[in-house]
C-alpha positions in Angstrom: 97.5 110.6 103.9 99.2 113.9 103.0 95.9 115.1 101.4 94.3 113.9 104.6 93.6 117.1 106.9 94.0 116.0 110.6 92.0 118.9 113.2 93.4 118.4 117.0 89.8 117.0 116.7 90.3 114.0 115.7 93.9 113.8 117.1 92.1 113.8 120.9 88.4 111.8 119.7 90.0 109.2 118.0 91.8 107.2 121.1 88.7 107.9 122.5 86.6 105.8 120.2 88.9 103.4 120.1 89.1 103.3 123.8 85.5 102.8 123.9 85.6 99.9 121.1 87.9 98.3 123.4 85.3 98.2 126.1 86.7 100.8 128.3 84.2 102.6 130.8 82.7 106.1 129.9 84.0 107.2 133.4 87.7 106.4 132.1 87.5 108.4 128.7 85.8 111.1 130.5 88.6 111.1 132.8 91.4 110.8 129.9 90.0 113.4 128.0 89.7 115.9 130.6 85.5 116.7 130.2 83.7 117.9 133.6 80.6 115.7 132.9 80.4 112.3 131.5 77.2 113.5 129.2 79.2 115.6 127.5 81.5 112.7 126.6 78.6 110.9 126.2 77.4 113.2 123.4 80.7 113.5 121.5 80.9 109.8 121.2 77.6 109.3 120.3 78.1 111.3 117.7 81.3 109.6 116.6 79.7 106.1 116.8 76.7 107.9 114.4 79.5 109.1 111.4 81.2 105.8 111.8 78.1 103.6 111.3 77.6 105.4 108.3 80.8 104.6 106.5 79.4 101.4 107.3 
């Protein structure tokens, strides 16, 4: 783990992905992250899903 780079961005969005995978409503994730619109959050979540799928 010491060799891994963990940015604040990763620390912020990793729990969001966990919430999404656990079935949390996107509106809850929007409020939790603090975005002003659901579109912004959906953009990030979609991008993170693409990265996760690419790793499979």
